[in-house]
N, C-alpha and C positions, 0 to 999 in steps of 0.2 A: 559604495554601492553594497547592496547586499546579493549575495548570489545563493540561490537554491541548487546544490549539486546534486543530482541522482547517484546513487551508487547501486554496484551490482546486486542483484536479487540472489545472486549463486556465484555463476560463472565469472571470474574477476576479469577474464577478457571482454566482458560487455561494458567497462569503463570506457569511457571516450577519451580522447586526446585532451580535449579543451577541459573536460573537467579534472584531469590530473594536473593542466597547467594552472587552472585559477586555485586549486588547493593549493599548490606550490607557491602562488604569488599572494594567496590572502593573507593579512595581518594577523588574523585569527579565524580558527575553526570551531562550529559550534556543532556538537555530535550528540545525538539521543541516548549513546550509551558509550562513554569513553574506551571501555573495554573491549567493545564490538568492534569499534572503528580503528583500534591502534593496530591491528594485524593488517587490516586493510592499508593505511596508511603507510605503513612501514613495508610492504610489498610495492607500492609503487615510489618510495624513497622520499615520503613527503614528511618532513621534520618541521612541525608547526607546533605552536600553542592550541591546545585543544580545552575547550571548555562543556561539561554537560549542559545540554537544553533538551527537558523531556516536559511531561505534562505536569510532573509534580513541582517544577521551578521555574515555568515559562513565565508565569504571571508575574515574579518577582524580580526575573532577569531583563524583562524587555527594557526599563528605563535605562539600564544600563549598558545593554546592547545599541539603543537608539543613539545615544549619549557619543560610543563609538563611532557610529554610522557618521552623526554630526561633525564629527571632527575629521571626518576624511577616511577613516579604515576601511578596508576591504574586508568585509566579514563573509566567509562560507559557511552556510547550514547543511549539514548532512543527516540522514537519519541511519537507522541500522541496516536496511536494505530498500532499494528502490527510490522512489521520489518524494522529497519532504513535502508536508503538509497534506500527504493522501493517506489516510487513515495513520498519519504519525504528527508530530509536533512540526508547527511552523504556520499555520493560518494565523494565529494571534500574532507573532511578530510582523509576518507581511502586512497586515491589516494596519498596525500601528506606525509601521515604516510610510506607508502609502500616506496615512492621514498627517504625518510630518512632511510629506512633500520628497521624501529620500527615494532614490533610486533602486528598484527590485527588477532582478532578473532570476527567470527560472530555467536552467538548461534542459534540453530535452534527452532522455535517457530512458533507463531501466524503470518498469513500474508493470507489477505481477497481473494485473487485469487485462491489459491489452493484449499479451500472447496468449493468453487464456481464453478469452473472447474469440479471437481468429482461430484457435486450436479448437474450438467447440463444435464448430459447424452449425451454429444457431446463426440466425439473422443479426448481422452485425450493423445494417445501415443505421439503426435507432436502438438506442439501448439506456440504460440507467445503471448508474454504478450507487450501491447502497452502502459499501463498505462492511464494517461489523455491524451486525443489528445488536439492538441493546439486549444486554445480558438477562434483566429481567423487568423492570419496568418499563413500560411501552414496547415491549417486543410483541405481545398479541394486538396492540393498536396497529403496529407497523406491518404485521402480516395481514390483517383485515384489509389496511389501504393498499396492499399490493395485489390482491386477488384479483382486481380488475385490469391491473396493469399490461399492456399489450406489447411494450417493448422487452426484449432480452432484457433480465435481470442480472447483475452481477455482486456477489458477496465475498467477503472473506470471512474464512471459520478456522477456529483454533482446531487440532487432532482431537481433543478430549471432547469437543462440542459437536463433531461432524453426523455421529450417528443420532443424536437428538434433533439436529437441525433436518435433517432428511426426514426423520419421522414427523417434523411440523410442516415442512413443507407438502408432504402426501396429504395430511389433515387439511391444509389450505388450499392446495392447488390440484391435488388428484394424483393417484398413483400414476397415470399415465402420461404426466406433463414428461415432457423431453427436458434434459437437463445434462450437464456435463460438470465434471468435477476434476481440475488440475492440481498437482501437488508437486513440490520439489523444482518447481519450474528452473531450467538452465542447469539444474543440478544433476549428477549422475545417474540417479533414480528418477528421474523426471517421468511423470505418468498422466495421462490424460484419461479418463473412464468416461464413456458417453453411453445415454439410452434414456430411459424411463426412470423417473425417480425411484419406482420399485425395482428396477434393475441396478441402480446406484447402491441403494439399501443393502441388496443382496451381494453385492460386490465387496462392498466395505464390511459387512459383516464375516466375510470369508478371508480377507487379506490384511496385513500389518495396514495401520493407521499411524502415519509418522509424516512430518514436515508441516509447513503451512499450506493450507486449502483455498482455492478460488472457485468459486461455485458459481455457474451461469444456468440459469433457469430460462425457460422459453416463456414469452409472455402468453395471456389469454387469448385464446382464437377470437378474430375481429368478425 
């Protein structure tokens, strides 16, 4: 069995009892960054073999992992924070395991975009998750495609690009488009700023830009 195990995006109390149990029972753990995972595993008393599994080695590692699964090994995949395969490594391994007829289970648990969407106050009955926009190639094309999107749109963004992204959203969606930006979710300095894109630009031009950001933007009026 391949288990995809969500890990806390900040607050360690968000780790589930089932996640801890499965990590303790696993024959081996695959981690996006073993240095990041080590304190988490130590905190919960999990002493297991941990192997790096990230975007730079996942293609090479798949065949070996599938071999272990076919031998009956229990393997758990974790990312640095949140649910594996959601803007993190995992999709390729899941796809190939399914092709080989192997069992895959994803545990419910922490992921950043759900609390950000609920906190935003924007319509959440229908939404689209865009994750990280392309940094260069394809970025403008994606923006143009989203101009007519009527559902609430959800994006991930890094702190050093947040102001640039706000400017781009103003250009494509208009400065009066309603939006919400959450950062440091579940952590001590959690913050959600809401308002028009123009208001959010002013806010982050005058306040510290730290942490990982989830950007929710209202869809186009129908």
